[in-house]
VOGU-3710 file (C-alpha; in Angstrom, 3 decimals, decimal comma):
1> mphdvspypr> -3,610/46,090/-0,892  -4,074/42,880/1,291  -7,672/44,203/2,518  -8,685/44,308/-1,192  -7,765/40,712/-2,005  -11,022/38,636/-2,984  -11,570/35,749/-0,573  -13,145/33,785/-3,696  -9,893/32,093/-5,178  -8,990/30,578/-1,913
11> atreaglrtr> -12,745/29,386/-1,281  -12,611/27,935/-4,808  -9,447/26,122/-4,152  -10,440/24,539/-0,952  -13,769/23,623/-2,544  -11,858/21,895/-5,353  -9,764/20,049/-2,923  -12,847/18,855/-0,960  -14,437/17,658/-4,392  -11,400/15,817/-5,303
21> ralldaaarl> -11,151/14,097/-2,035  -14,895/13,243/-2,015  -14,303/11,772/-5,664  -11,237/9,803/-4,151  -12,940/8,615/-1,280  -15,888/7,437/-3,149  -13,987/5,844/-5,981  -11,902/3,853/-3,200  -15,076/2,486/-1,854  -16,648/1,479/-5,207
31> faehgvagvs> -13,573/0,181/-6,938  -12,641/-2,049/-3,913  -16,202/-3,684/-4,086  -16,415/-3,919/-7,927  -13,167/-3,146/-9,611  -12,534/-0,671/-12,263  -14,574/-2,207/-15,001  -17,537/-2,716/-12,666  -18,119/0,911/-11,887  -19,226/4,025/-13,955
41> aaeiareagv> -18,085/7,427/-13,406  -21,713/8,396/-12,907  -21,877/6,104/-9,988  -18,650/7,462/-8,702  -20,129/11,057/-8,652  -23,504/10,042/-7,259  -21,521/8,257/-4,156  -19,356/11,626/-3,876  -22,464/13,764/-4,209  -21,009/15,658/-7,131
51> fpsqvtyyfg> -21,967/16,195/-10,927  -20,706/13,529/-13,144  -18,711/16,012/-15,235  -16,388/16,734/-12,067  -14,867/13,382/-12,573  -13,527/14,265/-15,912  -12,762/17,838/-14,861  -10,600/16,790/-11,747  -9,076/13,674/-13,170  -9,402/13,675/-16,738
61> skealfveaa> -11,100/10,169/-17,023  -12,390/7,265/-14,712  -9,120/5,342/-15,388  -7,111/8,143/-14,152  -9,202/8,426/-10,957  -8,825/4,698/-10,712  -4,946/4,745/-10,803  -4,902/7,876/-8,434  -7,240/6,213/-5,803  -5,374/2,887/-6,191
71> crgmlqaare> -2,127/4,485/-5,338  -3,448/6,483/-2,425  -4,963/3,195/-1,025  -1,746/1,275/-1,485  0,016/3,874/0,510  -2,356/3,847/3,283  -2,036/0,133/3,233  1,622/0,554/3,813  0,948/2,747/6,839  -1,194/0,313/8,229
81> vewaarrtrt> 1,565/-2,561/7,695  4,040/-0,438/9,616  1,481/0,322/12,336  0,730/-3,330/12,982  4,499/-4,184/13,074  4,931/-1,630/15,979  2,912/-4,171/18,385  5,295/-7,036/17,797  8,083/-8,275/19,774  10,240/-10,876/17,717
91> prtyvracvr> 11,357/-10,860/14,117  8,775/-13,743/13,277  5,838/-11,834/14,799  6,989/-8,712/12,987  7,181/-10,346/9,663  4,029/-12,227/10,076  2,061/-9,071/10,895  3,629/-7,172/8,120  2,581/-9,948/5,561  -0,980/-10,844/6,887
101> talrspalln> -1,798/-7,127/7,256  -0,574/-6,103/3,796  -2,474/-9,218/2,432  -5,795/-8,464/4,088  -5,984/-5,173/2,442  -8,097/-4,574/-0,379  -5,760/-1,973/-1,845  -3,427/-4,671/-2,912  -5,392/-6,054/-5,870  -6,471/-2,453/-7,141
111> fveaavlvrr> -2,829/-1,390/-6,936  -1,913/-4,316/-9,088  -4,656/-3,736/-11,492  -3,454/0,080/-11,751  -0,158/-1,091/-12,501  -1,116/-3,318/-15,207  -3,479/-0,884/-16,637  -0,747/1,848/-17,040  1,133/-0,554/-19,539  -1,680/0,022/-21,945
121> rpelappvrd> -1,950/3,815/-20,764  1,411/5,046/-20,207  0,185/8,584/-19,605  -1,475/7,269/-16,506  1,883/5,894/-15,108  3,497/8,989/-13,083  1,190/8,199/-9,920  2,129/4,429/-9,981  5,863/5,269/-10,318  5,701/7,665/-7,536
131> afarlhaege> 3,787/5,033/-5,277  6,590/2,479/-5,786  9,141/5,061/-5,047  7,350/6,070/-1,686  6,676/2,489/-0,820  10,230/1,618/-1,272  11,501/4,579/0,652  9,181/4,359/3,413  9,620/1,012/3,779  13,509/1,317/3,833
141> ravaeslaar> 12,949/3,723/6,841  10,566/1,681/8,791  13,008/-1,414/8,545  15,747/0,745/9,684  14,144/2,217/12,328  12,766/-1,110/13,603  16,325/-2,599/13,608  17,917/0,287/15,485  14,981/0,083/18,075  14,869/-3,563/18,638
151> gwqiraepaa> 18,605/-4,368/18,296  17,812/-6,953/15,488  20,146/-7,778/12,450  19,396/-8,369/8,974  21,336/-10,192/6,237  20,420/-7,514/3,540  20,525/-3,607/3,373  16,946/-2,275/4,552  16,241/-1,068/0,988  16,677/-4,485/-0,339
161> eargfwasvl> 14,189/-5,712/2,434  11,669/-3,423/1,793  11,740/-3,822/-2,015  11,737/-7,738/-1,639  8,882/-7,620/0,868  6,443/-5,461/-1,493  7,647/-7,495/-4,660  6,733/-10,845/-2,683  3,344/-9,647/-1,400  2,266/-8,180/-4,568
171> gvaleraalg> 3,141/-11,551/-6,078  0,890/-13,208/-3,514  -1,921/-10,937/-4,389  -1,748/-11,474/-8,085  -1,733/-15,331/-7,460  -4,833/-15,139/-5,195  -6,566/-12,830/-7,750  -5,844/-15,383/-10,452  -6,717/-18,688/-8,461  -9,633/-17,415/-6,247
181> eafddrtada> -11,060/-20,108/-4,072  -8,104/-22,481/-5,249  -5,556/-20,312/-3,814  -3,268/-22,297/-1,247  -2,392/-20,463/2,020  1,029/-21,925/1,632  2,280/-19,213/-0,741  1,511/-16,513/2,102  3,384/-18,651/4,598  6,251/-18,948/2,205
191> tvqlvlnlyt> 6,341/-15,335/1,833  6,662/-14,964/5,615  9,468/-17,504/5,642  11,245/-15,923/2,912  11,270/-12,388/4,561  12,183/-14,026/7,818  15,186/-15,748/6,515  16,729/-12,166/6,353  16,550/-11,705/10,038  18,919/-12,644/12,968
201> epsrpgngts> 18,013/-11,845/16,455  20,716/-11,779/19,320  19,993/-14,452/21,857  22,680/-12,818/24,228  24,949/-9,733/24,060  27,353/-10,273/20,795  25,722/-13,386/19,764  23,467/-13,269/16,539  21,289/-16,436/16,068  18,597/-16,916/13,365
211> ahdhphaer> 15,326/-15,569/14,106  13,464/-18,984/13,710  15,982/-20,737/15,577  13,940/-19,421/18,755  11,491/-22,234/19,773  9,317/-19,391/21,423  9,735/-16,977/19,033  5,887/-16,585/18,386  5,377/-15,338/21,977
//
């Protein structure tokens, strides 16, 4: 009978979800500051306010927790990119906002590191594959919606633009990580120009002109 059903299984599931979220939140903060090698499972558990054994119980290993936290952070970064782009009015400011918001996110390097990690730990790959699929799908949707709402044109399919955008941004993040202080911002600027070259913006009804042909496109 319904009134005889114990409330404890539901309470246990909810408690488990809360613990899992706490571990992911703590891991995201610590990994962003120190990287996967610079943080122990015990430190993550202490930050989350749980027992160290719960890292293994809920995720299997510190590395698996890192991969999941990195993927979650990357998808959050993608949402921040989309939000920043909504406040722009021209293709140039749109692309620049997307690139700069993405490159400012600490989630980028963790995601790159997770993608490299799963080459050695293929059993951890499913979250990374799913994150890439969602990045591409959500990116395609965001580009299509932006084009429809603003009347811009593009020299590629929205799916190709979304894939190219994330491939370029992750490449810049990798170069920045490798070069450190020697990183040249011209690489990021080149990424803006590369993506911008796909866009056209009608200057008057029925007349499409290149987005960067507009001298006041930055306004």
